C-alpha positions as CSV (number, residue, x, y, z in Angstrom):
1,M,138.1,-32.1,137.8
2,K,136.5,-31.3,141.2
3,R,137.1,-34.9,142.4
4,L,140.7,-34.8,141.2
5,H,141.1,-31.5,143.1
6,E,139.7,-33.1,146.2
7,L,142.1,-36.1,145.7
8,F,145.1,-33.8,145.5
9,G,144.0,-31.9,148.6
10,F,143.4,-35.1,150.6
11,S,146.7,-36.6,149.4
12,W,148.6,-33.5,150.4
13,F,147.0,-33.5,153.8
14,I,147.8,-37.2,154.4
15,S,151.4,-37.0,153.1
16,A,152.0,-33.9,155.3
17,L,150.5,-35.7,158.3
18,I,152.7,-38.8,157.7
19,N,155.7,-36.5,157.3
20,R,154.9,-34.7,160.5
21,A,154.3,-37.9,162.5
22,C,157.1,-40.1,161.2
23,R,159.6,-37.6,159.9
24,V,160.2,-39.7,156.7
25,N,162.6,-37.6,154.7
26,W,161.3,-38.5,151.2
27,M,157.8,-37.7,152.3
28,D,158.7,-34.0,152.1
29,Y,159.0,-34.3,148.3
30,I,155.7,-36.1,148.0
31,A,153.9,-33.5,150.2
32,V,155.4,-30.6,148.1
33,I,154.3,-32.3,144.8
34,F,150.7,-32.8,146.1
35,F,150.7,-29.2,147.4
36,F,151.5,-27.8,144.0
37,L,149.1,-30.2,142.2
38,F,146.4,-28.9,144.7
39,A,147.4,-25.3,144.0
40,F,147.3,-25.7,140.2
41,S,144.0,-27.5,140.3
42,T,142.6,-24.7,142.4
43,V,143.7,-22.1,139.8
44,F,142.2,-24.3,137.1
45,L,138.9,-24.6,138.9
46,I,138.8,-20.8,139.5
47,Y,139.4,-20.2,135.8
48,S,136.8,-22.8,134.7
49,H,134.2,-21.4,137.1
50,K,135.0,-17.9,135.7
51,Q,134.2,-19.2,132.2
52,E,130.9,-20.6,133.4
53,A,129.8,-17.7,135.7
54,G,131.4,-14.9,133.8
55,S,133.3,-13.1,136.6
56,Y,136.3,-13.8,138.8
57,K,134.5,-12.3,141.8
58,Q,132.1,-15.3,142.0
59,A,134.8,-17.8,141.3
60,F,137.0,-16.3,144.1
61,K,134.1,-16.4,146.4
62,K,133.3,-20.0,145.7
63,Y,136.9,-21.2,146.1
64,S,138.0,-18.7,148.9
65,G,138.6,-21.5,151.4
66,D,141.0,-23.3,149.0
67,L,142.8,-20.1,148.3
68,F,143.2,-19.5,152.1
69,V,144.6,-23.0,152.5
70,I,147.1,-22.3,149.7
71,L,148.1,-18.8,150.7
72,F,148.2,-19.1,154.5
73,P,151.6,-20.8,154.8
74,F,153.2,-18.0,152.8
75,I,151.4,-15.3,154.8
76,A,152.3,-17.0,158.1
77,W,156.0,-17.3,157.0
78,I,156.1,-13.6,156.1
79,I,154.6,-12.6,159.5
80,V,157.0,-14.9,161.4
81,T,159.9,-13.5,159.5
82,I,158.9,-10.0,160.3
83,I,158.4,-10.7,164.0
84,D,161.7,-12.6,164.3
85,A,163.7,-9.9,162.5
């Protein structure tokens, strides 16, 4: 599952990069699909690590970087919305 998670993350990055560089309209949908696959696989990895380790604290510590990557766009959007208001 870890390799599949890395594949989703890499595919999301590449599709977002292509979308940013070339502004291909349909690439938006591909990037969003890979983002949600990456997010769901992160949640699944946290849950499976919790089953092995026994606590969510260790699981969140192990996957904190992935959680930051997933949550940062939403946090940045909220901050920008508050500043522009």
